C-alpha positions as CSV (number, residue, x, y, z in Angstrom):
1,M,-4.6,-57.3,0.7
2,S,-2.6,-56.2,-2.5
3,G,-0.6,-53.1,-2.7
4,A,-2.1,-49.8,-3.6
5,N,-2.5,-48.6,-7.1
6,S,0.7,-47.1,-8.7
7,W,-1.1,-43.9,-9.7
8,L,-2.2,-43.4,-6.1
9,T,1.3,-44.0,-4.8
10,R,2.7,-41.2,-7.0
11,Q,0.2,-38.7,-5.5
12,R,0.9,-36.4,-2.6
13,K,-0.9,-37.0,0.7
14,S,-2.7,-33.6,0.4
15,D,-4.0,-34.6,-3.1
16,L,-5.1,-38.0,-1.7
17,S,-6.9,-36.2,1.2
18,D,-8.7,-33.9,-1.2
19,L,-9.7,-37.0,-3.3
20,A,-10.9,-38.8,-0.2
21,Q,-13.0,-35.8,0.9
22,R,-14.5,-35.6,-2.6
23,L,-15.4,-39.3,-2.6
24,G,-16.9,-39.1,0.9
25,L,-14.5,-41.3,2.8
26,K,-14.4,-41.0,6.5
27,D,-11.5,-40.8,8.9
28,Y,-9.1,-40.0,6.1
29,A,-7.5,-37.1,8.0
30,T,-6.0,-39.4,10.7
31,Q,-4.7,-42.1,8.3
32,K,-1.1,-42.4,7.1
33,K,-0.4,-42.0,3.4
34,A,0.0,-45.8,2.8
35,E,-3.3,-46.5,4.6
36,L,-5.0,-43.7,2.7
37,E,-3.8,-45.1,-0.6
38,Q,-5.1,-48.6,0.2
39,A,-8.5,-47.2,1.3
40,L,-8.9,-45.2,-1.9
41,D,-7.8,-48.2,-4.0
42,D,-10.3,-50.5,-2.3
43,F,-13.1,-47.9,-2.6
44,L,-12.5,-47.1,-6.3
45,S,-12.2,-50.8,-7.1
46,E,-15.5,-51.6,-5.5
47,N,-17.2,-48.6,-7.2
48,S,-15.5,-48.8,-10.6
49,A,-18.9,-48.8,-12.4
50,R,-19.7,-45.5,-10.7
51,Y,-16.5,-43.6,-11.1
52,Q,-14.9,-45.1,-14.2
53,S,-16.4,-42.4,-16.4
54,D,-14.9,-39.7,-14.2
55,S,-12.2,-38.0,-16.3
56,T,-10.2,-37.0,-13.2
57,L,-9.9,-40.7,-12.2
58,A,-9.1,-42.0,-15.7
59,P,-5.3,-42.3,-14.8
60,Y,-6.2,-44.5,-11.8
61,Y,-8.3,-47.0,-13.8
62,N,-5.8,-47.0,-16.7
63,S,-3.0,-47.9,-14.2
64,R,-5.2,-50.5,-12.6
65,A,-6.0,-52.1,-15.9
66,R,-2.3,-52.4,-16.8
67,A,-1.6,-53.9,-13.4
68,I,-4.4,-56.5,-13.7
69,G,-3.2,-57.6,-17.3
70,S,-0.2,-59.8,-18.0
71,P,2.9,-57.6,-18.6
72,V,4.7,-60.5,-20.3
73,K,1.9,-61.4,-22.7
74,K,0.5,-57.9,-23.4
75,E,3.5,-55.6,-23.3
76,A,6.3,-57.8,-24.8
77,P,4.9,-57.8,-28.4
78,E,4.4,-54.0,-28.2
79,L,8.0,-53.6,-27.0
80,K,9.2,-55.7,-29.9
81,V,7.3,-53.7,-32.5
82,A,8.5,-50.5,-30.9
83,K,12.1,-51.7,-31.0
84,R,11.8,-52.7,-34.7
85,R,10.4,-49.3,-35.6
86,Q,13.1,-47.6,-33.6
87,T,15.8,-49.6,-35.4
88,K,14.3,-48.8,-38.8
89,A,14.2,-45.1,-37.9
90,Q,17.8,-45.2,-36.9
91,E,18.8,-46.8,-40.1
92,E,17.1,-43.9,-42.0
93,V,19.2,-41.4,-40.1
94,P,22.7,-40.7,-41.5
95,A,25.6,-42.4,-39.7
96,D,27.3,-39.1,-38.8
97,S,24.1,-37.6,-37.2
98,E,24.3,-37.4,-33.4
99,D,21.0,-35.6,-32.9
100,E,19.8,-37.6,-29.9
101,P,16.7,-35.5,-29.0
102,T,15.3,-36.1,-32.6
103,G,15.6,-39.9,-32.2
104,M,13.9,-39.8,-28.7
105,S,11.1,-37.6,-30.0
106,T,10.6,-40.0,-33.0
107,A,10.4,-42.9,-30.7
108,L,7.9,-41.2,-28.5
109,A,5.8,-40.1,-31.5
110,R,5.7,-43.7,-32.8
111,T,4.8,-45.2,-29.4
112,P,1.8,-43.1,-28.2
113,G,1.1,-45.6,-25.4
114,R,4.4,-44.6,-23.7
115,A,3.8,-40.9,-24.3
116,L,0.5,-41.1,-22.6
117,S,2.0,-43.1,-19.7
118,L,4.7,-40.4,-19.3
119,A,2.1,-37.6,-19.4
120,S,0.0,-39.4,-16.7
121,R,2.9,-39.2,-14.3
122,I,3.1,-35.3,-14.5
123,P,1.0,-33.9,-11.6
124,L,-1.7,-31.7,-12.9
125,P,-4.6,-29.9,-11.2
126,A,-7.7,-32.1,-10.9
127,S,-10.1,-29.4,-12.2
128,P,-10.3,-25.7,-13.1
129,A,-11.9,-25.2,-9.7
130,D,-8.7,-26.5,-8.0
131,V,-6.7,-24.0,-10.1
132,A,-8.9,-21.1,-9.0
133,H,-8.7,-22.2,-5.4
134,A,-4.9,-22.3,-5.5
135,V,-4.8,-18.8,-7.1
136,D,-7.2,-17.5,-4.4
137,R,-5.1,-18.9,-1.7
138,S,-1.9,-17.3,-3.1
139,T,-3.7,-13.9,-3.5
140,L,-5.0,-14.1,0.1
141,A,-1.5,-14.9,1.4
142,V,0.0,-11.9,-0.4
143,R,-2.7,-9.6,0.8
144,E,-2.3,-10.7,4.4
145,R,1.5,-10.2,4.1
146,V,1.1,-6.7,2.7
147,T,-1.5,-5.8,5.4
148,S,0.8,-7.1,8.1
149,I,3.8,-5.1,6.8
150,Y,1.6,-2.0,6.6
151,H,0.4,-2.3,10.2
152,D,3.8,-3.2,11.6
153,S,5.3,-0.1,10.0
154,G,3.3,2.2,12.3
155,I,1.9,4.3,9.5
156,P,-1.8,3.9,10.7
157,E,-0.9,5.2,14.2
158,V,1.1,8.2,12.8
159,T,-1.7,9.0,10.3
160,Q,-4.3,9.0,13.1
161,I,-2.2,11.2,15.4
162,T,-1.5,13.7,12.6
163,R,-5.2,13.8,11.6
164,E,-6.3,14.4,15.2
165,S,-3.6,17.1,15.7
166,L,-4.6,19.0,12.5
167,S,-8.4,18.7,13.1
168,T,-8.6,21.7,15.5
169,V,-9.2,25.4,15.0
170,H,-5.9,26.3,16.6
171,A,-4.0,24.0,14.1
172,I,-5.7,25.9,11.2
173,L,-4.7,29.2,12.8
174,F,-1.1,28.0,13.1
175,V,-1.0,26.8,9.5
176,I,-2.2,30.1,8.1
177,S,0.2,32.1,10.3
178,A,3.1,29.8,9.3
179,F,2.3,30.4,5.6
180,E,2.3,34.2,6.1
181,L,5.7,33.9,7.9
182,F,7.0,31.7,5.1
183,R,6.2,34.3,2.5
184,L,7.7,37.1,4.7
185,R,11.1,35.3,5.4
186,P,12.7,36.0,2.0
187,E,11.9,39.7,2.5
188,V,13.4,40.1,6.0
189,L,16.1,37.4,5.6
190,A,17.4,37.6,2.1
191,D,19.3,34.7,0.6
192,R,22.9,35.0,-0.1
193,Y,25.3,32.9,-2.2
194,A,27.1,30.3,-0.1
195,F,28.8,27.8,-2.3
196,T,28.4,25.7,-5.5
197,I,27.8,22.0,-5.8
198,P,30.0,20.9,-8.7
199,A,28.6,19.1,-11.7
200,I,28.6,15.3,-11.7
201,P,29.1,13.9,-15.2
202,F,28.0,10.5,-14.2
203,L,24.6,11.8,-13.2
204,R,24.5,14.4,-16.0
205,T,24.1,17.3,-13.5
206,S,25.4,20.8,-13.9
207,D,26.8,23.2,-11.3
208,Y,24.2,24.1,-8.7
209,P,24.7,27.3,-6.7
210,V,23.5,27.1,-3.0
211,H,22.0,30.1,-1.3
212,I,21.2,30.4,2.4
213,P,19.6,33.1,4.5
214,D,21.9,36.0,5.5
215,M,21.8,35.5,9.3
216,F,23.7,38.8,9.8
217,L,20.5,40.6,9.1
218,L,19.2,39.5,12.5
219,L,21.4,42.3,13.9
220,T,19.8,45.0,11.8
221,S,16.5,47.0,12.1
222,S,15.6,46.0,8.6
223,F,14.8,42.6,10.0
224,W,13.2,43.5,13.3
225,S,11.0,46.3,12.2
226,P,8.8,44.3,9.7
227,V,8.9,41.2,11.9
228,L,7.7,42.9,15.0
229,L,5.0,44.8,13.1
230,W,3.7,41.5,11.6
231,A,3.9,39.7,15.0
232,F,1.9,42.5,16.8
233,S,-0.7,42.9,14.0
234,S,-1.2,39.2,13.2
235,T,-0.5,37.4,16.4
236,I,0.1,39.3,19.7
237,V,-2.7,41.9,19.7
238,P,-5.4,39.6,18.2
239,A,-4.5,37.0,20.9
240,I,-4.9,39.6,23.6
241,F,-8.3,40.5,22.3
242,G,-9.3,36.8,22.0
243,Y,-8.2,36.2,25.6
244,F,-10.2,38.9,27.2
245,F,-13.2,38.9,24.8
246,N,-13.6,35.2,25.1
247,L,-17.1,34.1,23.9
248,S,-16.4,30.5,24.7
249,A,-15.6,31.4,28.3
250,A,-18.9,33.2,28.6
251,S,-20.9,30.2,27.4
252,H,-19.3,28.1,30.2
253,T,-20.0,30.7,33.0
254,G,-23.3,30.5,34.9
255,R,-24.9,33.1,37.2
256,G,-23.1,33.1,40.5
257,R,-20.6,30.4,39.3
258,K,-17.1,30.5,38.1
259,A,-16.1,29.3,34.6
260,H,-15.1,25.6,34.4
261,Q,-12.7,24.2,31.9
262,L,-12.7,26.8,29.1
263,E,-13.0,25.4,25.6
264,Y,-10.3,27.8,24.3
265,A,-8.0,30.1,26.3
266,V,-8.0,32.4,23.3
267,D,-11.3,32.7,21.4
268,P,-10.5,31.9,17.7
269,L,-13.5,33.9,16.4
270,V,-12.5,37.1,18.3
271,F,-8.9,36.5,17.3
272,S,-9.8,36.4,13.6
273,I,-12.0,39.5,13.9
274,A,-9.3,41.5,15.7
275,K,-6.7,40.4,13.2
276,A,-8.9,41.4,10.2
277,I,-9.6,44.9,11.7
278,L,-5.9,45.6,12.5
279,T,-4.8,44.4,9.0
280,Y,-7.2,46.6,7.2
281,A,-6.4,49.6,9.4
282,I,-2.6,49.3,9.1
283,Y,-1.9,47.8,5.7
284,E,-4.8,49.4,3.8
285,Q,-5.8,52.7,5.6
286,G,-2.2,53.5,6.7
287,V,-3.0,54.0,10.4
288,S,0.3,54.6,12.2
289,F,-1.0,54.5,15.8
290,W,0.7,57.8,16.8
291,G,3.8,57.1,14.8
292,L,4.5,53.6,16.1
293,V,4.0,51.9,12.7
294,D,6.8,52.3,10.2
295,Q,5.3,52.8,6.7
296,D,8.4,51.3,5.0
297,S,7.7,48.0,7.0
298,V,4.1,48.2,6.0
299,A,5.1,48.3,2.3
300,R,7.6,45.5,2.7
301,I,5.0,43.2,4.4
302,N,2.3,44.1,1.8
303,S,4.7,43.1,-1.0
304,A,5.9,39.9,0.7
305,I,2.8,38.2,1.9
306,Y,0.7,36.4,-0.7
307,G,-2.1,38.7,-1.8
308,G,-0.9,41.5,0.5
309,W,-3.4,42.7,3.1
310,R,-6.3,41.1,1.1
311,G,-4.6,37.7,1.5
312,V,-4.5,38.2,5.3
313,I,-8.2,39.2,5.3
314,V,-9.0,36.0,3.4
315,G,-7.1,34.0,6.0
316,T,-9.0,35.6,8.9
317,F,-12.3,34.9,7.1
318,V,-11.4,31.2,6.8
319,T,-10.4,30.9,10.5
320,G,-13.5,32.7,11.7
321,L,-15.7,30.5,9.6
322,V,-13.9,27.4,10.9
323,S,-14.3,28.6,14.6
324,V,-18.1,29.1,14.1
325,Y,-18.4,25.6,12.5
326,D,-16.4,24.1,15.4
327,A,-18.7,25.8,17.9
328,V,-21.8,24.5,16.2
329,L,-20.5,20.9,16.1
330,K,-19.7,21.0,19.9
331,K,-23.2,22.2,20.9
């Protein structure tokens, strides 16, 4: 048994396995590279009439034809002619020229057989389908790596927990109240100059004055009077009404039975209605509740909160609508 074809010897085992699979050979996966080369050589030699016209196998049959022919008789004249042509080309080049790449390219250009032989040794994809398959495998690998990094980072778990926490009526009530308090803070805790961050020429920045809330205002009535008024009218009193006038508790109570597992300790709809009524009465109608409400605090809160008392009413309308929608979904 003769040695395997030189073209097959230069191929990688994975390329030989793909070729064996395409040709329909059996048991190629368990064979060693040398055995696989010999099996392919034998098969292609026996079926040369069938596969000789296949362009992807042309390097194999060209190599096989050169191996069968006599290298002494067929290649020696060609080498002699090539040497004579190369010598003649060197004579035409000036003696002081040392441009070696030009001489090599001229020799290759005048010996196309050698150029083709050199090109056949460069591993190229067998077909456009192989190129597309390789690109698909690379894309899939990158996609799997990015997905793995995304899942390992914990972002999906944090996103899910945040979504579940914000998808409640109480969360919406808290967000609206926090926004009102955010707008009220500069009014009751005014910012005072603290220090200046000097300019950084390298970053092309200028001096930046830093202001922080004046915490000494916590010791004055100018802070507590509007804060307590807002707390009672927007949170404490509506929560008391929502606790005692709890419509969700009534829906869970049967005749002669006690309530079981209330849906909400404070009914969000009653909370929103009570807050809207108190806001309209205090901040629009000027009701002082027997002198308990300071009108200066009313004016400060009206000027600080976005939209004044109307903005608070809009917030109660939103929370009331959300509470009704939530109750409908749970029925």
